[in-house]
C-alpha positions in Angstrom: 97.7 89.2 77.6 100.2 86.7 78.9 99.3 83.6 80.8 100.7 85.1 84.0 98.5 88.2 83.9 95.2 86.6 85.0 97.1 84.7 87.7 98.7 87.9 89.0 95.3 89.7 88.9 93.8 86.9 91.0 96.7 87.0 93.5 96.3 90.8 93.9 92.5 90.5 94.2 93.1 88.1 97.1 95.4 90.6 98.8 92.7 93.3 98.5 90.4 90.8 100.3 92.9 89.9 103.0 93.8 86.5 101.5 97.2 85.1 100.6 96.4 83.0 97.5 98.7 80.4 95.9 98.2 77.5 93.5 98.3 73.8 94.4 98.6 70.9 91.9 95.4 68.8 91.5 97.5 65.7 90.8 100.6 65.6 93.1 99.6 68.4 95.6 102.7 70.4 95.1 102.4 74.1 96.0 103.0 76.6 93.1 104.2 80.1 94.1 104.4 82.3 92.3 101.1 81.1 90.9 101.3 78.9 87.8 98.6 77.2 85.7 100.6 74.0 85.5 102.6 72.1 88.2 106.4 72.5 87.9 106.8 69.0 89.5 104.4 66.8 87.4 102.8 69.1 84.8 99.3 68.7 86.2 96.7 71.4 86.4 96.7 73.7 89.5 93.9 75.3 91.5 93.7 78.2 93.8 94.1 77.8 97.5 94.3 80.2 100.4 97.2 80.2 102.8 96.7 80.4 106.6 99.4 83.0 106.3 101.7 81.5 109.0 105.4 80.9 108.4 109.0 81.2 109.6 111.4 83.9 108.6 114.2 82.4 106.3 116.1 85.6 105.6 115.9 89.4 106.3 117.4 92.3 104.4 117.1 96.0 105.1 116.2 98.4 102.3 117.7 101.8 103.0 116.9 103.4 99.6 113.5 102.8 98.1 113.5 101.3 94.5 110.6 103.7 93.4 109.1 106.9 94.6 106.0 104.9 95.8 108.1 103.3 98.5 110.2 106.3 99.5 108.0 107.2 102.5 108.5 103.6 103.9 112.3 103.6 103.8 114.1 102.2 105.6 112.1 99.0 105.7 112.8 95.2 106.0 112.2 92.7 103.3 111.7 89.1 104.4 111.9 85.7 102.8 109.3 83.5 104.6 108.7 79.8 104.5 105.0 79.5 104.6 103.5 76.4 106.4 101.8 75.3 103.2 105.3 74.6 101.6 106.3 77.7 99.6 108.6 80.6 100.2 107.7 84.2 99.4 109.2 87.6 99.7 107.4 90.5 101.3 107.9 93.5 103.6 108.2 92.7 107.2 107.6 94.5 110.5 110.8 96.0 112.0 113.0 93.9 114.2 112.0 90.4 112.9 114.8 87.9 112.7 115.6 84.6 111.1 113.7 81.7 112.6 110.9 83.8 114.0 107.2 82.8 113.5 105.3 85.4 111.5 101.8 85.9 110.0 100.6 87.7 107.0 98.8 91.0 107.1 97.9 93.4 104.3 98.6 97.1 104.2 97.5 99.7 101.7 100.2 101.2 99.6 98.8 103.5 97.0 96.2 101.6 95.0 97.2 98.2 96.2 97.0 96.1 99.3 100.5 94.7 99.8 101.4 91.6 101.9 103.5 92.2 105.0 104.7 89.9 107.7 104.2 90.7 111.3 105.4 88.8 114.4 102.9 85.9 115.0 100.5 86.8 117.8 100.8 90.6 117.4 98.1 92.8 116.0 98.9 94.5 112.7 
């Protein structure tokens, strides 16, 4: 088992529980996403934190052809890069029609065996 596997498992468990989890340095407070056991800024230990799930769209791209059969039913769909208010950027599926600079919030949608993060326009129901 690699060091990343327990961190990934904890992240996906959070998604299943409706939480966007990331790591924060206990020393300097820097956010660590994707989750890492040690801070990339100062080398300190990190701990889990839960994001409020609010952010701003940084970039949008349209996926016309799904990368795997699991996502074929979703195509076409949008993938977003979102700057979360806690100070990290993440990529996830987004609701149709979102644009750069829009405020979004995280939601979680079942896709097969997993709850996947997806960004919706802030203020709208998922």
